[in-house]
C-alpha positions in Angstrom: 48.3 168.7 65.7 49.1 165.6 67.9 52.6 164.2 67.9 52.4 160.5 69.0 54.9 159.6 71.5 57.9 157.6 70.1 57.4 154.3 72.0 53.5 154.7 72.2 52.0 151.1 73.6 55.6 149.5 73.1 57.4 147.5 76.3 60.5 149.6 76.9 63.5 148.8 79.3 66.5 150.3 80.5 69.4 148.1 80.7 72.9 149.6 81.9 71.5 152.7 81.6 70.7 152.5 78.0 66.8 152.5 76.6 66.1 149.2 74.6 63.3 147.3 72.8 63.3 143.8 74.5 62.7 140.6 72.4 60.2 138.0 74.2 62.2 135.4 76.3 61.2 131.8 76.8 58.0 131.2 78.1 57.7 131.2 82.0 60.9 132.7 82.1 61.2 136.1 83.9 63.5 137.4 81.5 63.9 139.4 78.4 66.2 138.9 75.0 68.1 142.2 74.9 71.3 142.5 72.5 71.3 138.6 72.0 71.6 137.9 75.8 69.2 136.6 78.6 68.6 139.5 81.3 66.3 138.3 84.1 63.7 140.9 84.9 65.3 141.9 88.4 68.4 142.9 86.5 66.7 145.8 84.1 67.1 149.4 85.7 63.4 149.9 84.4 60.5 148.4 82.2 57.5 149.9 81.5 54.8 151.1 78.8 53.7 154.2 77.7 50.0 155.2 76.2 48.7 158.5 75.1 45.0 159.0 76.3 42.3 161.5 75.5 38.7 162.5 76.5 36.0 162.7 74.0 32.8 163.5 75.3 33.9 162.8 79.1 35.1 159.0 78.2 38.9 157.7 77.9 40.2 156.6 74.7 43.8 155.1 73.8 44.9 157.2 71.1 45.6 155.3 67.9 46.4 158.0 65.2 46.0 161.4 64.1 46.0 162.9 60.6 44.1 166.1 58.9 42.9 166.9 62.0 41.0 163.5 63.0 42.0 161.5 65.8 41.3 158.0 66.1 41.2 155.8 69.5 40.1 152.8 71.0 37.6 153.2 73.9 39.4 152.6 77.0 36.2 153.2 79.8 34.1 150.6 81.7 30.6 152.0 80.6 30.0 149.3 78.3 26.4 150.8 77.3 28.1 154.2 76.2 30.1 153.4 73.0 27.2 151.8 71.2 24.6 154.9 72.4 27.3 157.1 70.7 27.5 155.1 67.5 31.0 154.1 67.6 32.5 151.6 65.3 33.0 148.0 67.1 31.6 145.7 69.6 32.2 144.5 73.3 34.4 141.7 72.0 36.2 143.7 69.4 36.5 146.9 71.3 35.1 150.2 70.2 36.9 152.9 67.9 36.2 156.7 67.5 37.2 158.7 64.8 36.6 162.6 65.8 37.7 165.9 65.1 40.8 166.8 67.3 38.8 169.8 68.3 36.2 167.8 70.1 39.1 165.9 72.3 40.2 167.0 75.6 42.8 166.2 78.5 45.4 164.8 76.1 47.8 162.7 78.7 50.3 160.0 78.7 50.1 157.5 81.0 53.1 155.5 82.2 52.7 151.8 83.6 55.9 150.6 85.8 55.8 147.1 84.7 59.1 146.1 86.3 57.7 147.4 89.9 54.2 145.6 89.1 56.4 142.2 88.5 57.9 142.7 91.9 54.7 143.5 93.5 53.3 140.1 91.9 56.5 138.1 93.0 56.4 139.4 96.5 52.8 139.2 97.2 51.4 136.5 94.6 48.7 138.6 93.5 48.1 141.4 91.3 48.7 145.0 92.3 45.5 147.0 93.0 44.8 148.7 89.3 46.7 151.8 88.8 49.4 151.6 91.9 52.2 151.6 89.5 50.7 153.8 86.9 51.6 157.7 86.4 49.6 160.1 84.5 51.2 163.4 82.9 49.6 165.9 80.6 50.6 166.2 77.1 53.5 168.7 76.5 53.0 171.5 74.2 55.6 169.3 71.9 53.2 166.4 71.9 49.9 168.4 71.3 50.3 171.6 69.4 47.3 173.5 69.7 46.5 175.6 66.4 
């Protein structure tokens, strides 16, 4: 059984020590709307997203849902010939989805991307940071993946 993390694929911020779901600010304004006030990015304590990932047949997927012993996920790999060869639903443009027995997945993990450091890098150097520079990966805990 997989217990999906509570903030799966949501932008989260920590402001004044409290975890918040921010509202979008004005386009082009480096700030979020938090509790009715404009908060510039550089005043945030943290800003991140977390994704649950798993491998199926050696390829990475973003978890979408789990129920009745089955796991649904979106293909996150870069081998664009692989998904259609596996008979996955979808397309190159819309993405590829798998719906597989939980017993076939491996390496359930949580990938956390530090969006605040990504923004600071972009602001400082004027370019995107190297892929994965501000990402951390940890294995799913025993509470997140209860193996029966």
